[in-house]
PyMOL commands that place a pseudoatom at each C-alpha (Angstrom):
pseudoatom trace, name=CA, resn=MET, resi=1, chain=A, elem=C, hetatm=0, pos=[-39.513, -17.952, -43.057]
pseudoatom trace, name=CA, resn=SER, resi=2, chain=A, elem=C, hetatm=0, pos=[-38.151, -17.826, -39.512]
pseudoatom trace, name=CA, resn=ALA, resi=3, chain=A, elem=C, hetatm=0, pos=[-34.651, -18.871, -38.469]
pseudoatom trace, name=CA, resn=PRO, resi=4, chain=A, elem=C, hetatm=0, pos=[-34.139, -22.426, -37.221]
pseudoatom trace, name=CA, resn=ARG, resi=5, chain=A, elem=C, hetatm=0, pos=[-34.623, -22.952, -33.499]
pseudoatom trace, name=CA, resn=THR, resi=6, chain=A, elem=C, hetatm=0, pos=[-30.887, -23.371, -32.765]
pseudoatom trace, name=CA, resn=VAL, resi=7, chain=A, elem=C, hetatm=0, pos=[-30.073, -20.072, -34.499]
pseudoatom trace, name=CA, resn=ARG, resi=8, chain=A, elem=C, hetatm=0, pos=[-32.777, -18.270, -32.486]
pseudoatom trace, name=CA, resn=THR, resi=9, chain=A, elem=C, hetatm=0, pos=[-31.468, -19.854, -29.280]
pseudoatom trace, name=CA, resn=VAL, resi=10, chain=A, elem=C, hetatm=0, pos=[-27.879, -18.786, -30.006]
pseudoatom trace, name=CA, resn=ARG, resi=11, chain=A, elem=C, hetatm=0, pos=[-29.044, -15.287, -30.982]
pseudoatom trace, name=CA, resn=THR, resi=12, chain=A, elem=C, hetatm=0, pos=[-31.090, -14.988, -27.771]
pseudoatom trace, name=CA, resn=ALA, resi=13, chain=A, elem=C, hetatm=0, pos=[-28.138, -16.178, -25.672]
pseudoatom trace, name=CA, resn=ALA, resi=14, chain=A, elem=C, hetatm=0, pos=[-25.828, -13.665, -27.375]
pseudoatom trace, name=CA, resn=VAL, resi=15, chain=A, elem=C, hetatm=0, pos=[-28.224, -10.791, -26.677]
pseudoatom trace, name=CA, resn=ALA, resi=16, chain=A, elem=C, hetatm=0, pos=[-28.602, -11.871, -23.041]
pseudoatom trace, name=CA, resn=ALA, resi=17, chain=A, elem=C, hetatm=0, pos=[-24.810, -12.050, -22.648]
pseudoatom trace, name=CA, resn=ALA, resi=18, chain=A, elem=C, hetatm=0, pos=[-24.372, -8.587, -24.171]
pseudoatom trace, name=CA, resn=VAL, resi=19, chain=A, elem=C, hetatm=0, pos=[-26.965, -7.123, -21.798]
pseudoatom trace, name=CA, resn=GLY, resi=20, chain=A, elem=C, hetatm=0, pos=[-25.271, -8.816, -18.828]
pseudoatom trace, name=CA, resn=VAL, resi=21, chain=A, elem=C, hetatm=0, pos=[-21.844, -7.435, -19.779]
pseudoatom trace, name=CA, resn=THR, resi=22, chain=A, elem=C, hetatm=0, pos=[-23.327, -3.970, -20.235]
pseudoatom trace, name=CA, resn=LEU, resi=23, chain=A, elem=C, hetatm=0, pos=[-24.929, -4.092, -16.795]
pseudoatom trace, name=CA, resn=LEU, resi=24, chain=A, elem=C, hetatm=0, pos=[-21.746, -5.453, -15.228]
pseudoatom trace, name=CA, resn=PHE, resi=25, chain=A, elem=C, hetatm=0, pos=[-19.533, -2.668, -16.542]
pseudoatom trace, name=CA, resn=SER, resi=26, chain=A, elem=C, hetatm=0, pos=[-21.960, 0.239, -16.464]
pseudoatom trace, name=CA, resn=SER, resi=27, chain=A, elem=C, hetatm=0, pos=[-21.155, 2.947, -13.968]
pseudoatom trace, name=CA, resn=GLY, resi=28, chain=A, elem=C, hetatm=0, pos=[-23.689, 4.063, -11.439]
pseudoatom trace, name=CA, resn=SER, resi=29, chain=A, elem=C, hetatm=0, pos=[-24.217, 4.923, -7.815]
pseudoatom trace, name=CA, resn=ALA, resi=30, chain=A, elem=C, hetatm=0, pos=[-25.287, 1.365, -6.985]
pseudoatom trace, name=CA, resn=GLN, resi=31, chain=A, elem=C, hetatm=0, pos=[-21.884, -0.201, -7.644]
pseudoatom trace, name=CA, resn=ALA, resi=32, chain=A, elem=C, hetatm=0, pos=[-20.442, -1.935, -4.619]
pseudoatom trace, name=CA, resn=ALA, resi=33, chain=A, elem=C, hetatm=0, pos=[-16.863, -1.939, -3.346]
pseudoatom trace, name=CA, resn=ASN, resi=34, chain=A, elem=C, hetatm=0, pos=[-14.455, -4.403, -1.795]
pseudoatom trace, name=CA, resn=GLY, resi=35, chain=A, elem=C, hetatm=0, pos=[-14.073, -4.390, 1.970]
pseudoatom trace, name=CA, resn=THR, resi=36, chain=A, elem=C, hetatm=0, pos=[-11.039, -2.975, 3.750]
pseudoatom trace, name=CA, resn=ILE, resi=37, chain=A, elem=C, hetatm=0, pos=[-9.443, -4.921, 6.602]
pseudoatom trace, name=CA, resn=GLY, resi=38, chain=A, elem=C, hetatm=0, pos=[-10.048, -3.140, 9.894]
pseudoatom trace, name=CA, resn=GLU, resi=39, chain=A, elem=C, hetatm=0, pos=[-13.027, -1.160, 8.572]
pseudoatom trace, name=CA, resn=ARG, resi=40, chain=A, elem=C, hetatm=0, pos=[-16.656, -1.566, 9.568]
pseudoatom trace, name=CA, resn=GLU, resi=41, chain=A, elem=C, hetatm=0, pos=[-18.240, -1.641, 6.108]
pseudoatom trace, name=CA, resn=THR, resi=42, chain=A, elem=C, hetatm=0, pos=[-21.849, -0.933, 5.172]
pseudoatom trace, name=CA, resn=VAL, resi=43, chain=A, elem=C, hetatm=0, pos=[-23.633, -3.562, 3.045]
pseudoatom trace, name=CA, resn=CYS, resi=44, chain=A, elem=C, hetatm=0, pos=[-24.754, -2.167, -0.329]
pseudoatom trace, name=CA, resn=ALA, resi=45, chain=A, elem=C, hetatm=0, pos=[-26.346, -5.405, -1.556]
pseudoatom trace, name=CA, resn=GLN, resi=46, chain=A, elem=C, hetatm=0, pos=[-30.032, -5.997, -0.916]
pseudoatom trace, name=CA, resn=ASP, resi=47, chain=A, elem=C, hetatm=0, pos=[-28.972, -9.012, 1.135]
pseudoatom trace, name=CA, resn=LEU, resi=48, chain=A, elem=C, hetatm=0, pos=[-25.654, -10.709, 1.822]
pseudoatom trace, name=CA, resn=PHE, resi=49, chain=A, elem=C, hetatm=0, pos=[-25.360, -14.237, 3.195]
pseudoatom trace, name=CA, resn=VAL, resi=50, chain=A, elem=C, hetatm=0, pos=[-23.072, -14.818, 6.166]
pseudoatom trace, name=CA, resn=ARG, resi=51, chain=A, elem=C, hetatm=0, pos=[-21.500, -18.275, 6.073]
pseudoatom trace, name=CA, resn=THR, resi=52, chain=A, elem=C, hetatm=0, pos=[-19.488, -20.548, 8.373]
pseudoatom trace, name=CA, resn=ALA, resi=53, chain=A, elem=C, hetatm=0, pos=[-16.631, -20.656, 5.806]
pseudoatom trace, name=CA, resn=PRO, resi=54, chain=A, elem=C, hetatm=0, pos=[-16.125, -19.501, 2.215]
pseudoatom trace, name=CA, resn=LEU, resi=55, chain=A, elem=C, hetatm=0, pos=[-18.895, -21.377, 0.349]
pseudoatom trace, name=CA, resn=GLY, resi=56, chain=A, elem=C, hetatm=0, pos=[-19.820, -22.896, 3.726]
pseudoatom trace, name=CA, resn=ALA, resi=57, chain=A, elem=C, hetatm=0, pos=[-23.177, -23.319, 5.412]
pseudoatom trace, name=CA, resn=TRP, resi=58, chain=A, elem=C, hetatm=0, pos=[-25.524, -20.325, 5.640]
pseudoatom trace, name=CA, resn=MET, resi=59, chain=A, elem=C, hetatm=0, pos=[-25.793, -18.895, 9.152]
pseudoatom trace, name=CA, resn=GLY, resi=60, chain=A, elem=C, hetatm=0, pos=[-27.625, -15.629, 8.570]
pseudoatom trace, name=CA, resn=THR, resi=61, chain=A, elem=C, hetatm=0, pos=[-28.278, -12.691, 6.262]
pseudoatom trace, name=CA, resn=LEU, resi=62, chain=A, elem=C, hetatm=0, pos=[-27.081, -9.105, 6.396]
pseudoatom trace, name=CA, resn=TYR, resi=63, chain=A, elem=C, hetatm=0, pos=[-29.418, -6.623, 4.740]
pseudoatom trace, name=CA, resn=GLN, resi=64, chain=A, elem=C, hetatm=0, pos=[-28.682, -3.386, 2.926]
pseudoatom trace, name=CA, resn=GLY, resi=65, chain=A, elem=C, hetatm=0, pos=[-27.506, -0.747, 5.400]
pseudoatom trace, name=CA, resn=GLN, resi=66, chain=A, elem=C, hetatm=0, pos=[-26.306, -3.231, 8.031]
pseudoatom trace, name=CA, resn=THR, resi=67, chain=A, elem=C, hetatm=0, pos=[-22.587, -3.419, 8.766]
pseudoatom trace, name=CA, resn=PHE, resi=68, chain=A, elem=C, hetatm=0, pos=[-19.732, -5.921, 8.735]
pseudoatom trace, name=CA, resn=LEU, resi=69, chain=A, elem=C, hetatm=0, pos=[-16.314, -5.464, 10.374]
pseudoatom trace, name=CA, resn=VAL, resi=70, chain=A, elem=C, hetatm=0, pos=[-13.746, -6.914, 7.956]
pseudoatom trace, name=CA, resn=GLU, resi=71, chain=A, elem=C, hetatm=0, pos=[-11.025, -8.734, 9.924]
pseudoatom trace, name=CA, resn=SER, resi=72, chain=A, elem=C, hetatm=0, pos=[-9.349, -10.690, 7.099]
pseudoatom trace, name=CA, resn=LYS, resi=73, chain=A, elem=C, hetatm=0, pos=[-9.797, -11.557, 3.422]
pseudoatom trace, name=CA, resn=GLN, resi=74, chain=A, elem=C, hetatm=0, pos=[-9.218, -14.679, 1.363]
pseudoatom trace, name=CA, resn=SER, resi=75, chain=A, elem=C, hetatm=0, pos=[-9.871, -15.360, -2.346]
pseudoatom trace, name=CA, resn=GLY, resi=76, chain=A, elem=C, hetatm=0, pos=[-12.881, -13.091, -2.796]
pseudoatom trace, name=CA, resn=TRP, resi=77, chain=A, elem=C, hetatm=0, pos=[-14.250, -13.650, 0.706]
pseudoatom trace, name=CA, resn=ALA, resi=78, chain=A, elem=C, hetatm=0, pos=[-14.139, -11.474, 3.816]
pseudoatom trace, name=CA, resn=TYR, resi=79, chain=A, elem=C, hetatm=0, pos=[-14.109, -12.777, 7.394]
pseudoatom trace, name=CA, resn=GLY, resi=80, chain=A, elem=C, hetatm=0, pos=[-15.299, -10.676, 10.274]
pseudoatom trace, name=CA, resn=PHE, resi=81, chain=A, elem=C, hetatm=0, pos=[-18.088, -9.664, 12.611]
pseudoatom trace, name=CA, resn=ALA, resi=82, chain=A, elem=C, hetatm=0, pos=[-21.613, -9.324, 11.176]
pseudoatom trace, name=CA, resn=TYR, resi=83, chain=A, elem=C, hetatm=0, pos=[-23.603, -6.691, 13.047]
pseudoatom trace, name=CA, resn=GLY, resi=84, chain=A, elem=C, hetatm=0, pos=[-27.379, -6.303, 12.711]
pseudoatom trace, name=CA, resn=ASP, resi=85, chain=A, elem=C, hetatm=0, pos=[-29.570, -9.336, 13.312]
pseudoatom trace, name=CA, resn=ILE, resi=86, chain=A, elem=C, hetatm=0, pos=[-26.647, -11.810, 13.314]
pseudoatom trace, name=CA, resn=ASN, resi=87, chain=A, elem=C, hetatm=0, pos=[-24.071, -10.409, 15.758]
pseudoatom trace, name=CA, resn=ARG, resi=88, chain=A, elem=C, hetatm=0, pos=[-21.440, -13.098, 15.238]
pseudoatom trace, name=CA, resn=ARG, resi=89, chain=A, elem=C, hetatm=0, pos=[-18.350, -13.804, 13.171]
pseudoatom trace, name=CA, resn=GLY, resi=90, chain=A, elem=C, hetatm=0, pos=[-18.559, -15.373, 9.735]
pseudoatom trace, name=CA, resn=TRP, resi=91, chain=A, elem=C, hetatm=0, pos=[-17.652, -15.138, 6.062]
pseudoatom trace, name=CA, resn=VAL, resi=92, chain=A, elem=C, hetatm=0, pos=[-19.300, -13.032, 3.335]
pseudoatom trace, name=CA, resn=GLN, resi=93, chain=A, elem=C, hetatm=0, pos=[-18.524, -12.582, -0.341]
pseudoatom trace, name=CA, resn=ASP, resi=94, chain=A, elem=C, hetatm=0, pos=[-16.305, -9.539, -0.739]
pseudoatom trace, name=CA, resn=GLY, resi=95, chain=A, elem=C, hetatm=0, pos=[-17.332, -6.753, -3.102]
pseudoatom trace, name=CA, resn=TRP, resi=96, chain=A, elem=C, hetatm=0, pos=[-20.784, -5.931, -1.738]
pseudoatom trace, name=CA, resn=PHE, resi=97, chain=A, elem=C, hetatm=0, pos=[-19.940, -2.955, 0.471]
pseudoatom trace, name=CA, resn=CYS, resi=98, chain=A, elem=C, hetatm=0, pos=[-20.612, 0.760, -0.068]
for i in range(1, 98): cmd.bond("trace and resi %d" % i, "trace and resi %d" % (i + 1))
show_as sticks, trace
zoom trace
């Protein structure tokens, strides 16, 4: 006899959460770093949205290997100049630099 649907759902959610935590805290060369004010940082993420404000409108995308000059930081966001295809100032989520 199989477990009731709610038990299977809870068990599946628990396994998914455990896998997510393991991936989040596993060490590896692909882990990204926070940006440093005054540094031109390289994007480690596959893509990183540039926005008009933290959580603001999308204005472009930086791709892995492109660079971003961090001019200031605020609550998990970095403001600065996005090089590459964008070439303008905007906000990106901090923590996605090499």
